[in-house]
C-alpha positions in Angstrom: 2.2 -15.7 10.7 1.4 -11.7 10.9 3.8 -10.0 8.5 5.3 -6.7 9.5 5.2 -3.6 7.7 7.8 -2.1 5.2 9.8 0.8 7.1 12.6 1.0 4.9 12.6 1.5 1.5 15.6 1.8 -0.9 16.7 2.8 -5.1 19.6 1.7 -6.2 21.5 3.4 -3.4 20.3 6.5 -4.8 17.5 7.8 -2.9 16.8 5.9 0.5 13.9 6.5 3.1 12.8 5.1 6.9 9.8 5.4 8.4 8.9 4.7 12.3 6.5 6.2 14.8 8.1 9.1 15.9 10.0 10.1 12.6 10.9 9.9 9.0 14.3 9.7 7.9 15.9 9.9 4.5 19.0 10.5 2.3 20.1 10.3 -1.0 23.2 9.9 -3.5 25.0 13.4 -3.2 25.2 13.4 0.6 28.2 13.1 2.5 28.5 9.7 4.3 26.6 8.9 7.0 24.5 11.6 6.9 20.8 12.1 6.6 18.0 14.5 6.9 15.1 13.5 9.8 11.6 14.9 10.4 10.5 14.4 13.9 7.8 14.3 15.5 8.1 12.7 18.7 5.5 12.6 21.6 7.2 14.1 23.9 8.0 17.3 22.2 5.6 19.6 21.4 7.5 20.6 18.2 8.0 18.9 15.1 11.6 19.8 13.5 13.4 18.8 10.8 17.3 18.5 11.2 20.0 17.5 9.4 21.8 14.0 11.4 25.0 11.8 11.2 25.7 8.1 12.0 27.8 7.7 15.1 29.0 4.8 17.1 26.5 5.8 19.7 23.2 6.5 18.3 22.2 8.7 21.7 25.3 10.9 21.1 24.9 11.8 16.7 25.7 14.9 15.7 22.8 17.2 14.8 21.4 20.0 13.8 18.3 21.3 13.8 17.1 24.1 10.6 13.5 24.5 11.7 10.6 23.4 14.0 7.0 24.3 14.2 4.7 23.4 17.2 2.3 21.5 16.4 -0.8 22.6 17.7 0.3 25.4 15.2 0.8 22.8 12.8 -2.7 21.5 13.1 -4.5 25.0 12.7 -2.8 25.6 9.4 -2.5 22.0 7.8 -5.5 22.9 5.3 -4.3 26.0 4.1 -0.9 25.1 4.0 -2.4 21.7 1.9 -4.6 24.4 0.0 -1.7 26.5 -0.8 0.6 23.5 -2.0 -1.7 21.8 -4.2 -1.8 25.6 -6.3 2.1 25.6 -6.3 2.4 22.2 -8.1 -1.2 22.1 -10.0 -1.3 23.1 -13.1 -4.9 24.0 -15.3 -6.2 22.4 -18.2 -8.9 23.3 -20.1 -10.5 20.4 -21.6 -12.6 22.6 -23.8 -9.1 23.1 -25.6 -8.3 19.9 -25.4 -11.7 18.6 -26.7 -11.5 21.2 -29.9 -7.7 20.0 -30.5 -8.5 16.3 -31.1 -12.0 16.7 -32.6 -13.6 15.1 -28.8 -11.5 11.8 -29.4 -10.1 11.6 -25.9 -10.8 9.5 -23.6 -10.8 9.2 -19.8 -9.8 6.0 -17.1 -10.6 6.7 -13.2 -7.8 5.3 -11.2 -10.7 4.6 -8.6 -12.8 2.6 -11.2 -9.2 0.8 -12.4 -8.7 -0.1 -8.9 -12.0 -1.9 -9.0 -11.7 -3.6 -12.4 -10.0 -6.9 -13.2 -7.5 -4.5 -14.1 -5.9 -4.0 -10.8 -5.6 -7.7 -10.2 -3.4 -7.8 -13.7 -1.6 -5.2 -12.8 -0.1 -6.6 -9.3 0.5 -9.8 -11.1 2.8 -8.3 -13.7 4.2 -5.9 -11.3 5.7 -8.5 -9.0 6.7 -10.6 -11.9 8.3 -7.7 -14.0 10.0 -6.7 -10.7 10.8 -9.8 -8.5 14.1 -10.0 -9.2 15.2 -6.6 -8.9 13.4 -6.7 -5.4 14.9 -7.7 -2.2 14.0 -7.8 1.4 16.1 -7.8 4.4 15.6 -8.3 8.1 11.5 -8.1 7.1 10.8 -4.7 7.0 13.3 -3.2 4.6 13.1 -2.9 0.9 15.4 -2.5 -1.5 15.3 -2.1 -5.3 18.1 -3.0 -7.5 18.7 -2.9 -11.6 18.0 -1.6 -14.6 14.4 -0.2 -13.4 13.7 2.3 -16.0 14.0 -0.4 -18.6 11.6 -2.9 -16.9 9.3 0.1 -16.5 9.1 0.3 -19.8 8.0 -2.7 -21.0 6.0 -3.4 -18.2 4.0 0.1 -19.4 4.5 -1.5 -23.2 2.9 -4.3 -22.3 0.2 -5.1 -24.7 -2.0 -6.9 -22.3 -1.8 -4.2 -19.8 -3.1 -1.8 -22.7 -5.4 -3.6 -23.7 -7.1 -3.9 -20.4 -6.6 -0.5 -19.2 -8.5 0.7 -23.0 -11.2 -1.3 -21.6 -11.6 0.9 -18.2 -11.3 4.1 -20.4 -14.8 6.2 -20.9 -15.9 9.1 -23.0 -15.3 12.8 -20.7 -18.0 13.4 -19.5 -19.2 16.6 -17.6 -21.1 15.0 -15.1 -19.1 13.4 -12.0 -19.9 11.7 -9.1 -17.2 12.3 -6.8 -15.8 16.1 -6.0 -12.1 14.4 -6.8 -10.4 12.3 -8.6 -7.3 11.4 -10.4 -6.9 9.3 -13.5 -5.5 9.7 -16.9 -6.7 11.5 -20.0 -6.0 9.3 -23.3 -5.6 10.8 -26.7 -4.2 9.8 -30.2 -0.8 11.0 -29.3 -0.5 11.2 -25.6 -1.5 10.5 -21.9 -1.8 12.7 -19.3 -1.8 12.4 -15.8 -4.9 14.5 -14.2 -6.6 15.1 -11.1 -9.9 16.9 -11.2 -11.1 19.0 -8.1 -15.1 19.8 -9.0 -15.0 21.0 -12.1 -11.5 22.4 -12.3 -8.9 19.8 -14.2 -5.3 20.3 -13.3 -2.2 18.1 -14.0 1.2 18.2 -12.6 4.0 21.1 -13.3 7.4 20.0 -14.5 10.4 21.1 -13.9 9.8 22.1 -10.0 12.6 22.6 -7.8 12.9 22.5 -3.8 13.0 26.5 -3.4 9.4 26.3 -5.1 8.1 23.7 -2.8 9.5 26.1 0.1 8.1 29.1 -0.4 4.7 27.3 -0.8 4.9 27.8 3.4 7.4 30.2 3.8 8.2 33.8 1.8 11.3 33.7 -0.7 13.9 35.4 1.8 13.2 33.0 4.3 13.4 29.9 2.0 16.4 31.1 0.5 17.9 31.4 4.5 16.9 27.9 5.0 18.6 26.7 2.5 22.0 28.1 2.9 21.4 27.0 6.8 20.9 23.5 5.8 23.5 23.5 3.5 25.8 25.2 6.5 24.8 22.4 8.7 25.7 19.1 6.2 29.4 20.8 6.1 29.4 21.0 9.9 28.0 18.3 10.9 30.3 15.7 7.8 33.4 16.8 10.1 31.5 15.9 14.1 31.9 13.1 15.6 29.5 13.5 18.8 26.5 15.7 19.7 28.8 17.9 21.6 30.6 18.8 18.5 27.0 20.4 16.8 25.6 21.5 19.7 26.5 25.7 19.5 25.4 25.4 15.9 21.9 23.9 17.0 19.5 26.7 16.9 16.5 26.2 14.8 14.5 28.6 13.2 10.8 28.6 14.9 7.8 29.1 12.6 5.3 31.4 14.2 2.2 32.8 13.5 2.1 36.2 11.6 -1.0 38.5 13.1 
C-alpha cells in the first residue's frame, strides 16, 4: 500500500495550510469565516498571484480578489537576489569572538547535518511520535490535524534527560575550519542554546519580533508594501460580504510587479 503525502496541516484551528500542485492556501484564526489566502501558480497561467478567497457553495464561482501578481519568468530572473535580500532581512549577525570571550571559550556547536546522521536522529523521531501521538489525527489519509496543549508537550520533549544526553554527545568544539559553506545548528553555552546558521565564515541567528511588513519590504519599497497591506484588508472586507465571483469582479485588479530599469 502506497501512503499519500500529507497535503493539509492544521494546528488547533489556529492556523492551517494546504498544498496542491498548482497552489498553496492558508488561513488563521481571526480571519472572517470561510476566507483564506492563496498563492496560485497554475501551469495554464504565466503569472504567480496572491489572492483572497472565500469558500462558496459553487467551488467554480468563489468570491476572489487578486492582490498582486508577477510574471513567472521575471520571478525566475530575480529569485536569487530576492533570496539574498530575504536572508539579509531575517538574519542577525553573531560575533563569535565576543561569544568565546564571554564564556572563556567554553562553548560547543551541534550541526543539524551531523545530528541527522547520528543515532540521535532515530531517538528524536521515536520520542516525537511517542510524545505527540495523542495530539495528532490524520483524516482522509492526507489531512493532518494537531490539537491539544502542544506547548507543554514540546517543553516536556525538549527537557527530556535522555534526549539532552544524546544531544550533548554530538556536541563539538567551535572550530574555525569548515567542510561546508553553509551549515545550520545550535551553539550551546552554560546558560543558553542559540539556533544559528553559518554562511562561509559568518555566523547568524534569526531576528526576533519581525512583522509581516518587514518581510514585504524585502521585495517592494515601503510605500508599495503599505499599499499592499491596505489592499489586502480592503479585499478581506469585500470578500466577506460576497457570495459569488461576480460580486467581487470589479475589485479584481491586482498590482503587477515589474522590472524597474
